[in-house]
N, C-alpha and C positions, 0 to 999 in steps of 0.2 A: 138363825143365830139363838142359844140359850140364854136365861136370865144370868146364868153367874159369867159367860163370856163377856154378853154386854156389859155388867156392874165391873170386870174386870178392866175392860176397853175404857170405860166411863174413867178408874180410879188412875189408868195411866197417862189419861188425857189431861186430869185434875194435875197429877204430878208434874205433867211436862209444862203445863201453864205457870204454876208454880218456880218450876228451876226457870223457864224463860222469863219470868216479872222480876224472880230474884238477881238474875243477870243484867237485866236491862237497869235495873236500879242503881246496881252495883256502877255500870259503866256512865249511870246518868252523875251519879254522886261523884266520881272520881274528875268529871271535868270541873266545878267549882270548889272541891278541895285542891288540885292542881295549883286550879286560878290563885287560891288563897295563899299557897305554900309558897309560891313565886312573890306574890307580894309581899306576903311576911316576911321573907328574905332580904327584900330588897328594902322594907323599911326597916328590918332590923340591922343591916349589915351598914346602911348608907349615911344617918347622922351624924357620925363621928366627923365629915367633913365639913357641916354644917357652921359648926361654929367654932372651926379652926384660924389660926391664923393665916390671915391671907397671901403673906409669903410665904408659908409651907403650900400653897396648892400651887398646882400648874397656872405658871405666867406670871405668880407675884401679884394678883389683883383677888383672889377670893372666889370661890366657885361660880358664883353668877357670872363674872367675868369670862370664864373659862368656860362653863356649861352655855352662853349664849350665841356664839359665834356657831359653834354645830349644832344647835337647834336650828339655826336659820339654816345653816348648811343642809339639815337634812330636810326641811319643810320646801326649801327651794328645790332640790333634786326630784321630791318625791311629787312636788306640782307641776314639773317638767314632764315626770314620765307620765302623768295623768292627761295632761294636756295633750299630749301625743297619743297616748294609748288608747283613752276612751272614746273617741270619734271615731279610730282605727278597727278599734276590737267591735265597735257596733256593728259599722260600715260592713263588715268582713262577716258576721253573724247574720246580718239581715243579706247578706250573698247567699249564703250557705242555706239560709232556711228557704228563702223567698223567691230566689233567683237564679240561682245554679241548676242544670240539670239533676237529675237524680244522684248519678251516678259518681258525675263530678262533685256533687255534694259531698257524699262519702270521703271520698277522698281528700278533699278539704279538711273534713274533720278530723281525719285519721292525722293529718298534718300539723294540725294545731294541738291537738291532744299531746303530738310526739315532742313538739315545740315547748309546752307544758311543762313536758317530763326533763329537759334538759337541767344538766346541775347548775347553780349559779356560776360557778367557777369556770365554766365553758364559755357562758356568756363573758366574763370577765376577760378572759383571754383573749377573746374574738376583738373586746371592747380596746383592750390595750396593743395588742398584734396589728389590728387591721382597722379599725374606725378610726381610733385616735390620729395614727399618722396622715390616713384620708381628710381627718377636719381640719389639719394644722395649717392648712392653706386657705381654708373658707374662713376661717377664724382671723389671720392674716389680714384678708379681703374686708371682713367688716369691722374690723379695728381702723383699718385707713379709709374706709368708706361713708363708714356708721358711724365711726368713735365719738360721735357728741351724742350718741345714747348712751347713758350709765349702762346698760345691760352690755355692750358692746364697747365698753372704752378698753383702750390698749396697756402696756403691753400685751400682743395676743401670746398665748401658751404657743411655742415650737413643738411640743409635744403632740398636743392635742388632749393633755390629761387635764379638762377641767371639769368644773360642775354640770357643766352643758354636755360633755359627752358623759358622764352619769348618768344624766336625766336620759339621755336617748339609749343607754344599757338599759335603763331602767324598763325605761317606755317598751322593749323589745320583750323582755320578761315577762311586762304586766299583759303586755295584747294577749297573748294565748288564755289567759286565765277569765279577763272580761270577756273576750270571745266565745268560749266553752259555755260559760253560764250563760249566756245573752242568747246565745244560739238554743240552749235547751228550753228558753222561757219564750222564745217566739216561737219555737215550735209548738207550747201548749196555749196559744191563743186560741179560743175558740174559732171551730171552721164556720159559726154561725154568721158569727160576728164579721169574720172576712167574706162570707160570702153573700152577706148584706150590702156591705159594702158596696160591692161589685157588682150587683144586681140593680144597684141604684144609679149604674155610669160612673163608677170610680174608676181610675187607673190604677194599676198597681202601687204605685208610689202613693197615691190619695187613701189608698185601701190599709197601707203599711202606717200611715201617718195616721190615720182615723180610727185604726182598730187595733193594730198591733203595737204600737209603743205606747199608746193610755196604759193598754193591757199589763206592757212587760216592765214601767214604769219604775216598781217597788224593786222588783229583781233587778233591772238593770244597777238602779243605784247600789244594791246590795254587791254584785257584782263589781262595782268603783270603789266600792270599799274595801272588797276581801284582796283586790287589786292595791289598791294606797298602804294595806297592810305590809302588802308582802315588799313593796319600794319603800316604806320607813323602817323594815326591818333586815332588809339586806344590807350583807357584810360584803364578804369575798368579792362580788363584783364589783362593789364601789371601790373597793379597797385597792382594787388592780389597775382601776381606771382612772382615780384623782391622785392628785400630787396635794397631801396639806400643805395648809397654808393660812396664812390670814384671811378676815371673812372680809371681801370683797363684792360690791354691788354689780361687778360684770362678771358674766357666764362664759366669758374666753380668757380669762387670766388663770395662771396657776393658783390654785389656793381653796379654801374651803372645807368643809370636812363634814362629816355624818355623824351623828352619834354612835350607830353600829359600827362603822368602818375604824371610829377611834377606837371602842371599845375591842375587838377584833385585832388590832394591831398591837394594841399594848396589855393587854391584860395578861399573855402568858408571862413576862417578866415584872409584874406590878406586884408589889406589897405594899404592907404598910397604907400611909395616906394615901398615896398613889391608889392603891386598891380600895380603898373608901370612895376615890373621884370617879372612877371607871363605875362603880355600883351605883352611887348615887345618878349617873348618866344614865346605866341603867333603869334607873327609879323615872327617871324624868324621861324617857321614852315608852316608858311603860305607862304613865300619865298620859301621855300625847295619843298614844291609841287606844286607849281608853275611852277618851274624850272622843276622838273620831269616830269610834263606833256608836256611840251612845247619840251623838246627831246623826248618824245613819238609820238606826234605831227610831230617831222620833221624823226623819222624813219619810220613812218607808209605813210607818203606823199614819203618816195623814194622808197616804194614797194606798191604804192597804184597803178602803170600802170597795176599789173599782175591780170588781172581779169576773170572774167567767158566768157566774150564777148571776150579773145584774142585767 
C-alpha cells in the first residue's frame, strides 16, 4: 500500500471517529435534556394547584388530601408486584442459567422475552376478564375466614377488581423484566468462581449461593428497581383491573387508586384547575421514581466492589 493510500485511509478513519464521537455525545446529551424538559414542564405547570382554595380541589379538602390516597395506592400496588415478582423472577432466571438443559433453557429464554414484549393493555384485559372473576371467590373466603386481619377485612369485592388483583397483574408484567436481566447477569459469573466452589465439594445450590448470587447482587438490585419503575408507572393494566374508590387498608375491597391510572383516566377531559391537579400528581410520581432510583444507586454502589476481578 502506497503512502498516499495509507494517509487517505487514516484520514477517513479519523473522520469516522469524529462522526461517531459526535453522534454518541449527542445521544448522551439527549437523555439529561429530555429529563430536564419533563421536570421543567411538571414544575412550571403544577404549582397553581398548591396555593389553590381547598374547596376547588377534587374532594374539597386540598391537594394533600387528594394526592395522599393515590400515592398510598401506588406504593401498595408496586409493593405487591415486587413481593411476588422478585423471588419468582430470580428463581426462573437461576433455572434458565444454571439448572435447565441448554435446549430447554433457550426455549424458556425466548418465552420470557416474548412475555416482556406483550403490551400492557393485553395484561389488563386478561386481568379484567380472566383473573379478577377467578379471584372473587378467593377474596370472599379470605374475608370470611381471615377478616380479622386488616389486609383481608371485608366486605370482599364481588368483581375481583381490587388493589391485590392489580398487584398480581403488575407482578406478571414485571417478572419477565427481572428474569431477563437476572439471567444475563447470572451467565456473566466467572467460571473460575463456579468451578472453585464445585471443586471444594459444594453442591450446585451451594455454588449458586456462594458464587453466583454475591456476584450478581448489584445486577439483581438494578433489575428489581427497573421492575419497580414499570410497576409505579403502569397505567392501562391498572386502569382496567382496579375499581377506583376510597383508600382502604384491605387488599380485597373495591377501592384504592394509583397515580398513573388516575392521570390516564382523567387527563383527556381535564382542564383548568383539574388539569393542574393531574400534572401535580405526575410531579409527585416523578419525585417518587427519582427517589427510588437514587436509593437503588446507593445500594448498588455499596456492593460494586465485588466483581469478577476480585
